C-alpha positions as CSV (number, residue, x, y, z in Angstrom):
1,M,5.6,124.1,4.6
2,T,4.0,123.7,7.9
3,P,1.2,121.8,8.9
4,N,-0.7,125.2,8.0
5,P,1.1,126.8,5.1
6,F,-1.1,130.0,5.1
7,R,-0.8,130.8,8.5
8,E,2.7,130.4,8.0
9,T,3.2,132.4,5.4
10,R,1.1,135.2,6.0
11,D,3.1,135.5,9.3
12,R,6.5,135.3,7.2
13,L,5.3,138.3,5.5
14,G,3.6,140.4,8.2
15,W,0.5,140.0,6.0
16,T,-2.7,140.7,7.4
17,Q,-5.9,137.7,6.0
18,K,-7.1,140.8,3.9
19,R,-4.0,141.3,2.2
20,L,-2.8,137.5,1.8
21,A,-6.8,136.8,0.2
22,E,-6.1,140.3,-2.2
23,A,-2.7,138.7,-3.0
24,L,-4.7,135.1,-4.3
25,G,-7.8,136.3,-5.3
26,L,-9.3,134.9,-2.9
27,H,-12.3,136.2,0.2
28,R,-10.9,136.8,3.1
29,V,-12.8,134.3,5.4
30,S,-11.5,131.4,3.2
31,V,-8.3,132.9,3.9
32,A,-9.5,132.3,7.6
33,Q,-11.2,128.6,6.9
34,K,-7.9,127.1,5.3
35,E,-5.9,128.3,8.3
36,T,-8.4,126.6,10.8
37,G,-8.3,123.4,8.7
38,A,-12.5,124.2,7.9
39,R,-11.7,124.4,4.2
40,P,-9.0,122.0,2.2
41,I,-5.9,123.8,0.7
42,A,-5.3,123.2,-3.1
43,S,-2.3,122.7,-4.3
44,V,-2.4,125.2,-6.4
45,E,-2.5,127.6,-3.6
46,L,0.5,126.2,-2.1
47,L,2.2,126.9,-4.9
48,A,0.6,130.4,-4.6
49,L,2.4,131.0,-1.3
50,E,5.7,129.2,-2.3
51,C,5.6,132.0,-4.7
52,L,4.6,134.8,-2.2
53,L,7.8,133.6,-0.3
54,W,9.9,133.9,-3.2
55,R,8.9,137.3,-4.4
56,A,9.4,138.4,-1.2
57,G,13.2,137.3,-1.5
58,L,12.2,135.2,2.1
59,I,12.8,131.6,0.3
60,P,15.3,130.5,-2.6
61,P,14.0,129.6,-6.1
62,R,13.2,125.9,-7.1
63,D,15.9,124.3,-9.6
64,A,14.0,123.9,-12.6
């Protein structure tokens, strides 16, 4: 992923901050802060972003 995985994922999905926040169970402001680097991104959030991209068919599944 890019240095800004929240923004990259959102752009690839064509989603708003609000829609991404709802999919991740976050507040829209949290997504905005993570996109600007004002708030750290947890490893579980990176996994969740990857899952969203996989479910949308934008990346292949990982090998187990």
